[in-house]
N, C-alpha and C positions, 0 to 999 in steps of 0.2 A: 808442268802444273803444280800449282801449292798444294799439297793434302794436309787436312786438318783432322782425320780420323784415327781412331785408335787402332793398332795393329791387330784386328781380327781377321780371319780368313775371307768374312766378307769383304772387307777394308782391302784387303790384298787384292782380290779379283776386279773390285771397282780400282786400284791402283794399276793393276794389269790392262783395264780398259783404256784407261786415260794414258797409259804407255803408249799402247797399240795407235791409238788416235796422234798422239805425237809423232811415232815413227811413220803415219801414214801421211801425216804433213811434214815428213822430212828429217824428222828428228832422229832416225836411225833404230837400232836394235832394242828388245824389252829383256826385263830381267822376270825371270820367274822365281818367285820367293819360296824355298822349300823345295823346288824341282818339281819333277813329276808328281812324287807322292804329295808334296806340300809338307814334308816332315824333313826332309835332306837339305844339304845345302842349297843354295841359290844357283841358278842355271841361266845365263845368256843366252838369250834367242835371236839368231842372227834376222838382218831385215827379210830376205830372201825366204825366210819361212814364215813371214806373217801372212797369215789369210792364204796360206796353201792348202786349206783344207784338210790339214790333219792337225788335230788338238795335242800341241807338245805340253801344254802349262794347265793342266784340268784342274789343277787347285783353284785358278783365277780366272782361267779361260782368257787371258792377256792377249793371247799369241793369234786368235780369231778373231777378232773383234766385229768381221765383216762376213763371219760365216756362220753357220751350225754347228761345225765340229763338235764345239766343245758343249753343245747343249747338253743339261743333264749331266756335266761331268761330276758335280758336287756329290754325285750319288754313287759313282762307279767302285767296285770293288779297290781298295787300296788307296783311295784319295781321303785325305783327312777330312773329319765332318767339324766343323764348328757348330758347340751346341747353342749358343746365343745368336746363332744366324738369323732365326726364326721371329727373335725380340728388338731388333734393330734395323730400321730399313736401310738400306745401302744409300747415300746419299753423297755428294760432290758438291762444290764450291767452285762458283766460276771465278776464274784466275783474278778478273779486274773488278768484280763486286763480291767481294768477302762475305756478307749478309745474304745474299743468294743462293739457296741451298736447294739442289734439284734431285731429286730422285732419280734412278738408273732408267726407269721407261719413258722418261724425257730425252733420253738420248736417240738420236736420228728417228725424233717423229715427226720429222718438215716443218716444227714451229722453232722459231730460232729464241731461246730464252736468256742466254747470255748475251750481254751486248755486243761482245766480239764474235758470236756464233761458235764457239767452245763446243756447245752441246749438238753441233751438227756437223756435217763432213763438209771438209774446206770448200770455200767458194759458193757455199749455200746461203750463208747469211752475209750481212754487210755488217761491217764493225761501225755502230753507232756509238761506242762508249762515249766519245766526247761530248755529245748531246745527254745521252740517258744519265753519266754521271754528274755533269753540270745541273742538271734538274735534281740529281740526290742531293747535291752538294746545295743547291738552293732551299729544298726540302729540310735538311738537315741544320741549315742555318736559320729556318723559322722555327723548327722545333727547339732550337736551344734557345732564342732569342724568347719565344714565348714559355718556354720552362723557367729561364732567369728573371722574366716578368713576374711568372706565377709564383715562384716559388719566394721572391720577395714579397710579395702580395701575403702570400701565406703565413710566412714568419712573421710578419707584421699583425697579420689578425690574431695567430696563437699567442705573441707576445702580449697583444693588448686585451685577448682572453684571459691572459695568466693572470695580468694585472688586476682586471677586472674582478675574476674568481677570489682573488684575496682579499679584495674590498667586500664582495659580498658576503666571504664566511666570515671575515670579523663583524660586519653588521649581523648575520646572522647569530653569531654568539653573543653579541649585546643584547637582542633580542630574546636570545635562551637566560640569559641572566634576570631581564626583566620578568621573565614568565616565572622565574622561579621566584623572584620576591612577591609578585601578583598572588601565586600558587599560597605562599604563606601566609599573607595579608586575608587572603580568600578561605584558609582552613581556620584561623582564628576568628574569622567573622561569623562562620558557619558555626562553629564552637558556641558562640556566642547568643545566635540566633535561636540553635537547639534548645540552651536555656532558657530562652525567653519563650518558647513554644510550650516548654514544660509548665512552666508558670503562669502561663496563659490558661493553660487548660484545666491546672489545676483551680485558678480563681473562677473559670467557668463552672465547674462543678461545684465548687463553693456558692457562689452564686444562684444557683438552682434550688442549694437545700435553704439557702437563707430565704429565697421567696417562697419556697414551700411553707418554710416557716413563719413567716409575715402572714400567712393566710390560717395556719393553723395555731398561731398566737394571739392574734387578734391585732395584727399589729399594720400599719400603711406603708406601703412601698413607694407610693409616691403622695405629695402634699394634696395632689388634686383627686385622690381616688380614695373612698373609705371603704376599706375592705372588711371592717370588723364584721358585718352582718355574713359575711360568707365564711367565718370562722367554722372551721371544724366541715365543711363542704365536703368531704368525704370520711370522716369520722364516722364509726358506728357501724361502716359497712365490713362484712367479713370477707375475707381473702376470696371466697368464691363470687360474691357479689361484685368485688371489684374487677375480679376478671372478666366477667361477664358485662360489666360497664366499659371496659377497655375492648371487649369484642363487638360491642355494638357501637362504640363510637367507632371502632374501624369500619365497620360495617356503612356507618352514616358517611364518614369520609370518602368512601370509595365510591358513593353514590355522587358527591361533589365533584368526582372526576371530569363530569361533562365541561366544568369549568376552567379545567386544569388542561392543556393542552399538550403539554410536556410529557405527564404522567399519567395520562388517562389511559394508556395502554400495561401499566402496571400489575401485577396481580397481587404482590405483597404489601402488607399494611404498610407504606414508608412511616406516616406517623410513630408508629409503636418502636418501630426500628431507632427513629432518632431521638426518641425518648429515653430507649435504652441508651443511646449515647452519652445524653445526660447525666447518668447516671453508672459512667463507664462499664457500660456492659455491650457487648454485640453477640450475634448469632453467627457460630460458623457455618459456611456454604457446606449443604451436602446433608451434615450431621444435625444442623441444627442446635448442636451444643452449646449453651450459654458460655461465654468467658466474662469474668469479671475482672476487670483492671485492677491493677494495686498501684496508688497514688504514687506510692517509694518506686515504680517501676520506670525510670526517664525514659527509657525507648519504647514504652506502651503510652506513656503521657504525650511524649512528643508526637507518634503516630495517631492518636486521638485528636491532639492538636490540630495535625494535618488535614484530616477528616474535616474538622469543623471550619478550616481555613480554605478548604475547596467546595464546601457546600454555601460558605457567604459569599464567593465568588460565583458561583456556578446554581443558582436557585433553581436551574431548569434542568440541573442534571445531579440530583443529589445522590450522595452515596453514605454507605452507612457500614462499611466493612475495610479493614485494610488491603483487600485482595483487588479493592478496586482503584488503588493506588497504585499507578505506573510507577516504578523505580527508574530513574537514571541511574543508568550502570555506573558505578563507581564515585556517584555522585551522593553526597549524606543528606542531602536535600531532595526528596522526589518531585517530580515535577507532575504539575495536576493541571491537564487542558479538558476543555469541554468535550471535546471530541476525541478524548483518547480512545474509549472502551465502546463497544458494542453492546449494549446493555442486555439484547436481546439472548447474548451467549453467556450472560453471568449465569451461574449455576443454581443460585437460590434467588433468582428472578420470583419466579411461581412457588411462593410455598406449599407444598402440597398440591401440587397439580392437579386439582381434583375433580376437573371437569372440562369438555371443551364445549365448543359452541353449539353442537348437537345435544349435548347432556342439558345445559342450561336453556334450551330451547325444545322440551320434549313433545311441547305441542303443534310446533310448526309442522302443518301439511304440505309443505310448498311441494313436496316430491311424491305427495300424496293426493292423486287426484279424487279418490272415493273416498268420502268424508264417512259413510258408513262403516267402513272399517278402522277407523280411527281407533275405536275402544277395543278390537282384536288386537291391536298392534303395541307391543310392550316398549316405548320409549326409552325408559330408563334402563331396560336390560341392553338394547340395542346400543346406545351410547355408551354403557359401560363397557361393552364389548370392544367400542370402538377407541375408546380412551386407553385400555388395556395394550390393545395392538398398536396404538400410536406410541404409548410409553415403550414397549419393547422394541420399536423398528427404531428408537432413538436412542436405545442402550441404556435408559433410565436404571440406575441403581435401585429404585424405587419401585420398581415394576412389577411386583410379586403381587398376588391374588388377596392377599393380608392385607396390604397396603391400600390398594385399591377398596378392598371392604373398610377399611379406615375414613378414606376418604369422603366415602359415600357415606359412612355413619356419622361424620363431623357435620356435613351439608346437610343432613335429616336433621341432626341436632339443633342447628342453627335455624333452620326452618320450623322448626317445632316450639320456637319460642314466642312468645305474645310479641316480642317486638317486630317480627317477622312478618305477622299476620297480612298487615295490607299489602306488603311485599308480593307474598304469597297469592294472594287475592288477584292483584293485577297482572301477575303471571299467568295466572289461571283464566282471567276473563279476556284480557288482551288479544290474545289468539281469535279469539270467534269476531271482533270488532273489527281485526285485520281482514280476516275471512271475507267478511261483507264486503269491505271497503275495495279487496282485488276483484271481488267479484263483479262490484259496481262498475269498476274500471274497466272489466272484459267488457260488461254490456255494453257502456259506453260505447267503446272502440266499436263494438260491432254494430251498434245504432250509428253511428257515424259513417262506418263505411255504406251502411246500406243508404244513408242520406245522399253520400255523394253520389253513389251511382244514380238514385232518383234525379238527382240535381242535375246528372249530365244529362238526362233525357228531357227535363223540364227547360233547361235554359235553350234547348235548342229550338224553343217556341216563343222566345223572349226575345222582344226586339231591340229595347234600351239597355243601357249600362245601369239606370234607374232601376228597372224593373228587374233587373238581376239583384240588386242590393236589397230593393223591398223584399225580395223572395226568401234570401237568405236571413234576414231578421225577422220574417215570419217564420221560417224554419226553427230558427233558435229558439223562440219564444216556447213556440209548441214542442220542443225537446224540455225547457226546463219547465213546463207546467205538467207534463208528464212525470217528472223525476222528482221524488221525495229526498233529495239531497243537493248539495251542493256541488257539481263537478269540478268547479274550481278549486275547491278544497280538498279534495281527496288525494294529490301528494302529501299535502302539508299534513294531515291526519296522520296517513300512514308513517311518515319520517317521524312525527313526534312520538307515536306509541312506539316505535321501535328504538328511538333514543332511551325513552323511558324504561324502557326493558333492559337494555344494554347497562343504563345506570343500575338499575337492581340487581343485574348480573354482576356487576362490578364490586357494589357492595358485599353481595355474598362470598367473591373471592377474596376480598379484605379480610371479612369476616373469619373465614376460613384460614387463612395466613396467621392472623392475630390467634386463634386457638392453637395453632401448632407451635407457634414461637412461646407463648404461654405455658404449655406442656412442658417445653423444656427445661424451664426455672421453676417447676411448680415442687419439686422436692431438693431444691437448692437450700442449705443452711440459710443463706442470706435472704431467701425468700420470705422474708416476715410480712406481717400485715402492713409496717411501716412502709415497707419497701413497695409493696404492692399501690399502697397510695400513692406514693409519689410517682411511681410508674403511670399511674391511672391519671394523675394531675398533668402529668408534662405528655401524656399522648391527648388527651383532651385540648392541650395549647396547640399541638402540631394538629391536630384534625380540622381545626377553623368551626368546629361545632358552636352553634348560639345557645343562648340561654335556654330557648326551647327545646331544642336537643337535647339538651342536660339536662332539664325536666325528664324527657321521656327515657334519658337514661335511668334516671332516677325510678320511674314507674316499672321498666324492666328489670330493676336489680331489688324493688321492694314491692312484693306484690299487695300489701295491706293499701297502696296509693290508688289501686286501681278500684273503681266505684262497681259495685255489684258482682257478678259470676264473670270472672274473667276468660273463662272459656266457651262463653255462651255469643251467640248472634255474630260475634266480629267476626270469625272465620266461616261463619254459614253462606255457605256459596249460593243457596236460594235467595236470601234477604238482603246481604252484600250489606248489612248493618256498617253505619258508621263509627270508627273506633272511638273518635271523642265522647261517644254515649259513656264509654265505660271511664275515660277519662277526666270528663268534667261531672262537676265543678272539681278543680283540684285539691287533692288533701295533704296535709302534713302527718309526718309519723315520728314520736319522739321514740328515741334510742339511746342507751346508755353506755359510753365510752369510756373505761377506765374510771367509773363512779361518775362520771359526769353526763347527766342529760343533753342532749343534743337533738335539736328539731331539723329533720330532714324532709322536703329540699331546704336550703336557707331561705328565708324570707324573700329577698332580692329575686330568686327565681322563681319562688311562688306567686310571687306578682306579677311577673311576665306570663305566667301559666296562666293566672286569671284574666288578664287581657285576650290571651291567646282564644280562651274559650268563650270569652264574649263575642268571639266572629260567628260562631255556630250558634248563635240563641235562638235564630230562627228556624233550627230544627229540632225537632221532637220526637219521639219514639223510633218507630222503625224506618229510618230514612234510607228510600231507595236510591243511594248514588250511583248504583251500577246498572240500574234497570235500563236499558237504551231501546228495548223492544226490538222491530225489524227496521228502525230508521236508523240513519246516519249522522251523530252530530256533525254542526257545522265547523266547530271547536273541540278540543281534546281540553275540558276543562281541568286546572288544577283539583287533584283530588278526586279524580276517575277513579273508579274501583280502589276508592277508599286510600289512594295513594297520593301524598303530596310531594313535589319535587324539594330535594335539599339545596337549601341555597348556603353558601359561608356565611359567616357571622360579619356584621356591619363594624364599623369602626367605634361604632357609639354604644356596642352592646358591654353589658356588664361581663361576660365571660372575656371579651377583650380588654377591658381594664383591668382584669385579675392580672392577666399575661403581659400588660402593657411594661414594655423594658425588659424582658426576659429573652427577647429573640436573641440570636446571634448578635453582639455589638460590633459594628463597624466603627464607631469612633468613639469607643475608650482610649483612654492614654498607651494602655495595653497593647491594643490591638495596633494602633497608629506606629507604636514602635515597631511591631513585626512586621506591619508595611513598608515601612520605611527602610527594615533591615533584609527585605526581599528584593528591593528594589535597588540597594547596594550590592545585593549578592548575584542580581541578575547584570548589573553593570560590570559588578567583575568578571563574570562569565562571559560576557561579550566581549569584554577587553581582552580577554585573556584567547578566546577565540580569535579575534583579530590581532593579536601577536603570534600566535601560531601561525596563524594564513600568512602573516607576512615573514614569517622565519621559513616557512616553504616556500614561499615564492622567492625569497632571496638566493635559496639553494638551489630551488630548481631551475632558477635563471643561468647558473652555471653549471648545469648537470648533475645536481647534485651534491650532497657533501662528500662522497666516497670519491667523486671524481666524475670527470666529462663522461667516459663512459661510452655507452655507444648512442645514447641519445642526440649528443651535440657532436658526432663524428671524432676522428681521432684527434687527440689534444684540444679539442673543442675546435675543430677547424671549421664547423656549421654554425658557429655561434654568431659571424658576421651577415650569414646569409640568410639568417633566422627569419620566417616568416615572410619573406622576399618571393616575388612570383615573376618567371621568365616566360614568355611566349614566342610561338612559332607557328608561320603561317603555312598550311601546305595545302592545296588544293584551294577547297571553298571553306575549308574548316581552320578556326585559330585554337592552337594548343595551348593552354596555360599552365603550366606546372609551380604550385608552391610549395615551397619548402613547410616542413610541420603545419600545413595544414593540408587542403585539397588540390586536386588536378580535375582539369575539365576540358571537354572539346565542346566547342564553340561555332556557330554556323550562324553568321550575322548578328543583327543583336539579341538572340534569345539568351537568356540565363546559362544556357550550356548544359551538357549530360555530365554526371558526376562520374569521372572515372576512379575514384577511390579517395582513401582518406590515408595521409602520410603514416608509415611504419617506421621503425628504426633502419638506419643506414645500415649497409653493408662493406666492409673493406674484405677485398680477397687476398688472402695470401699471395704473395710474389710467386712462390714456386707452386702455386697450384694455377696461376692464369697462364692463358695462351701467349707464345713467344709473340705472336702477331698482335695482342690486343692488350693495350694499353688500358682497358677499362677496367681497372681494379677495383673501382668504387661502385657502387650501385646503390640508386635511391628509388625505391619501390612507395608504390600508393596502392592501396588493395579495398576490397569491399566495395566497389561502386555500383553505380546503376545496373541492375540485372539486363542483360540481353535477352531481347526476343528469343525464345525460346533457347536461350544458350547459358553460357555462365555470367556471375558477377563481372562487370567492367573490373581491370586492373592495368597498372601503367608502371613500365619500369624503365630508368632513366640511366645509361652507362657512362660514366663520366671519366673523361681525360684529362691530361694536364692542359690548362690552357692561360693567356694572359689575365682573362676575364670570363665571368659565368654566361654561358649563352646556350641556346638549345641549337644544334646543327642541322637534326635531322628527325621525323616522325615515321614510323612504320606501324603496320598492324601485320605482323608475321602469322598470327592466329587470331580466330575470331573472338573480338573482343578485349583483347591482349595487344596493349601498345607498348613500343619500345622506341625510346630517344636516344639519340646521341646526345651529350653534352661536354663540353669544356669547361673547366674550372680552375681557377690557381689551388683549389683543394687538393689536387690530384698532381701536384707538383712537389712531390714529398723526394725520402731519398732514393726509395726505391725505383720510382719512374728515373731519376739521375742514372743509378748504376748500369738499371737497364738499357740504357740508350747512352751508355759511355760517355755523359756529357762530364 
């Protein structure tokens, strides 16, 4: 027998066994290598001592293959030991089958492993080598055929991939050159755009100053508008009077928010902040410190222009500080989108968040059923404690006791102003009417329930539907006759009262906000009288107040314009006298400004005030506009409790004419140039993004710029199979394996169960693979649909060489883990060739 093993002691023992078998079959004597000890010269053991029950060659046991005489001889004293004996199993090769290696345990085990029966005693096995070797030759020929066809296909595909890769990378290089020149052009365009934005911001500021001058210098801003009579509309007012005019203008604007669904939840005076921008001023978050922008600071002017730009495009989402502009990282042009920010999280959304709903509604006894205890409960202290607790829980840095006191102080200061008298009256009186309405609703519900019970009893005695309907009508007429109010009007009455209360409360929010913001600029050297006049002028523009509202600002600023004692009656909760008794007839006051006598309010405003007062000629003396007695009105009339709802000014209002054309201009040549540049920049950016995508796609289609790598297999061998699917039917299921996509298990016409998504292919090192396993390539799909009470499904394809790609078998060795045998040309590589000696 031919031996292919290295000459270790284990090998020598195997040789001894093989020799003994040969002798047994008539081949003669046995040689004992190393003699009895295994360390000496070889010793020849004659045939008559074979299997005689005595171990003559303990180093190999070759002379006693058929007895146990040499059992354990490897451990006998004096017999040489082989330290590697336990590391390599003792194998032998069938004489006529060189690739068939058998362990010693397969000798004489009654099973014919070698085709000629060499592993069993003589006569036990039939010599079938002719048939078996013929089949092995056929299999071998088929293996070689598949390899040659597969290798040819593989080499062709790899060559085509190499050619394609070269083309795609050249294409990517060309695209990169296009990107370079596009980026250069974009940089130049952005620089020009930045310069245009700076110029536009400066022109906007100059336009504001010019318009203010047009009013102050008795010039006309439009051929259709004569502003001469409005000359010096704010001249002669002191900084303190101007400040209160701004605060009450903000208060009025806050009450208008009922008509502004987009900003009605804001608590900061947006008009004042926008007016500050027109004077190159903004307030910093948290600290409220005022920042005056420098006209020669290009970056500040550009930022201001970006804020203007955003506000033109997003009138329902106004901003007033650069912190509200989202920076596009790495891009000198900031992107401004309507939904970019959650304004509720903006840190100075609520300037001096001075009260919450509890505080603004101290008379709301919704949770206090005992009205007699109302006077014993300190609502203000309760709301104050709640407010301070809320600020601390939110981590407000302004939550100290001193700041809470300051907020309360500002609110009380504003409420104490005559301008707020009608607001206070409504907040004082309306809760009692609301309580009556709620009590009436409660009584009405109880009455209706009782009547329903009575109707159930009475209807049983009625015979026809007509009688039932007539009885219902009579019951309804009886209820309406007994009630002193319209039950249908109750929900509307309540909603209207609550809406007006909300408007007044928002007005106080705005007023406190304005006070806080004005305090931040009070001692700034630039805060001259002229600056305050311009700030008031612009705030009035953005508040949308009418000529009548402007007249009331004059009344609040100049006490001499109020008739009689301004402290009498108007705030009297018992008489609830109408405020116009003190305002009408309108008065004017001469003031001196820089040596020039000026009449305030201006004549056009005074004319509107006269018209306003004429509406109330029917009222005289102590008009009881709040006295409702015990009855509930059918509607909430405008002016109830002395408060009149605030409406934005009309398009034909004299105040609207003053500011006509001063709004941010969308149609100016400068603006159109900027919009054109924005369009060009957006187009350049979109084109560059498209180029970058194309470059990436070109590189990724051939495995990336650095090479095929693992994504497309070795040398790009999987490129030809990309996105192809291969199916296999097993029992009632059809399995579908898609390279670079997913794997599915289908039953019938169903969509199938997801076995996983494609992951990078693996090529197993030839030295690490099993000699009997040709599947050096593994394709896998992971993170499939989770099994019931088990793991996520996964699939693995073990790929061997084949002429074409096809699935050979499917198995589920473990729960929800699927294993497939696949043959494909991609596995017909040099390692396969060497392994099979092709």
